[in-house]
C-alpha positions as CSV (number, residue, x, y, z in Angstrom):
1,M,-51.7,13.2,-49.9
2,R,-48.8,10.8,-48.6
3,V,-45.1,10.9,-49.3
4,V,-42.9,8.0,-49.5
5,V,-38.8,8.7,-49.4
6,V,-36.8,6.1,-51.1
7,G,-33.5,6.4,-49.1
8,A,-32.5,6.7,-45.5
9,G,-29.0,8.5,-46.3
10,I,-28.4,12.0,-45.9
11,I,-30.5,13.0,-48.7
12,G,-33.3,10.9,-47.9
13,T,-33.7,11.6,-44.2
14,T,-32.9,15.5,-44.8
15,S,-36.0,15.4,-47.5
16,A,-38.3,13.7,-44.9
17,F,-37.2,16.2,-42.2
18,R,-37.6,19.3,-44.3
19,L,-41.3,17.7,-46.0
20,K,-42.5,17.4,-42.1
21,K,-41.4,20.5,-40.9
22,Q,-43.1,22.2,-43.5
23,F,-45.9,20.2,-43.5
24,P,-46.6,18.6,-39.7
25,D,-49.5,16.6,-40.8
26,L,-48.5,15.2,-44.0
27,P,-48.1,11.4,-43.5
28,I,-44.5,10.6,-44.7
29,K,-42.5,6.6,-44.9
30,I,-39.2,6.2,-45.5
31,V,-38.1,3.2,-47.2
32,A,-34.7,1.9,-47.8
33,A,-32.8,-1.1,-47.6
34,E,-30.5,0.3,-44.4
35,H,-31.4,2.5,-41.7
36,S,-29.2,4.1,-39.2
37,P,-26.7,3.3,-38.1
38,D,-26.1,0.8,-41.2
39,T,-26.1,3.7,-43.9
40,T,-23.0,5.3,-45.7
41,S,-24.5,8.8,-44.0
42,D,-23.4,7.4,-40.9
43,I,-20.0,8.0,-41.6
44,A,-20.3,10.9,-43.6
45,A,-19.5,13.1,-40.9
46,G,-16.1,12.0,-40.2
47,W,-15.0,11.3,-43.8
48,W,-15.9,13.4,-46.7
49,E,-14.4,13.0,-50.4
50,P,-15.8,12.4,-53.7
51,H,-14.8,8.8,-53.2
52,L,-17.4,7.8,-55.9
53,D,-15.4,9.8,-58.8
54,P,-11.5,9.2,-58.3
55,D,-10.7,11.4,-61.3
56,T,-12.3,14.5,-59.7
57,D,-9.3,17.2,-60.1
58,P,-7.8,17.5,-56.7
59,L,-8.2,21.3,-57.1
60,L,-12.0,21.4,-57.2
61,V,-11.9,18.9,-54.4
62,R,-9.4,21.3,-52.5
63,S,-12.0,23.8,-53.6
64,W,-15.1,22.1,-52.2
65,A,-13.2,21.0,-49.0
66,G,-12.5,24.7,-48.3
67,E,-15.9,25.7,-48.6
68,T,-17.6,23.0,-46.7
69,Y,-14.6,23.6,-44.0
70,E,-15.8,27.5,-43.8
71,L,-19.4,26.7,-43.7
72,C,-18.8,24.6,-40.8
73,A,-16.7,26.6,-39.0
74,A,-19.1,29.7,-39.4
75,L,-21.9,27.4,-37.8
76,A,-19.6,26.2,-34.9
77,R,-18.8,30.0,-34.2
78,G,-22.6,30.5,-34.2
79,E,-22.7,32.8,-37.6
80,W,-25.6,33.3,-39.6
81,V,-25.0,31.4,-42.9
82,E,-26.5,33.2,-45.8
83,E,-26.8,30.4,-48.1
84,L,-28.4,27.9,-45.4
85,G,-31.5,30.5,-44.8
86,D,-33.9,28.6,-42.6
87,L,-32.0,25.8,-42.0
88,N,-29.4,27.7,-40.0
89,K,-30.7,26.8,-36.4
90,D,-31.3,22.9,-37.5
91,M,-27.7,22.9,-38.8
92,A,-25.7,24.8,-36.2
93,S,-27.2,22.3,-33.8
94,T,-25.5,19.5,-35.3
95,V,-22.2,20.9,-35.5
96,R,-19.8,21.0,-32.5
97,R,-16.6,22.8,-31.8
98,L,-13.8,20.7,-30.0
99,Q,-12.3,22.0,-27.1
100,G,-9.1,23.9,-27.1
101,M,-9.5,24.1,-31.3
102,E,-9.8,27.0,-33.3
103,V,-12.3,27.5,-36.0
């Protein structure tokens, strides 16, 4: 079996990563119009909001933002995040706590 992942944004690269981790010998090719650092996902860590749907209820956006913050703060503190399961180690390595900042 061979796999082609279409897209090199956060979903495509995460999909390819998870497949390769689960099946190390699986040949995987990522096909995309743009690759890092020229994808929208390259700025996703610094800018988050449902910008593709400006009519999203602000209370829902606030709820999502709070949940995302709490998840990232827990990872930064080195806590196990149940819903991430076996992704905890990989996700924790991507979160950094800034010096002098409380989380």
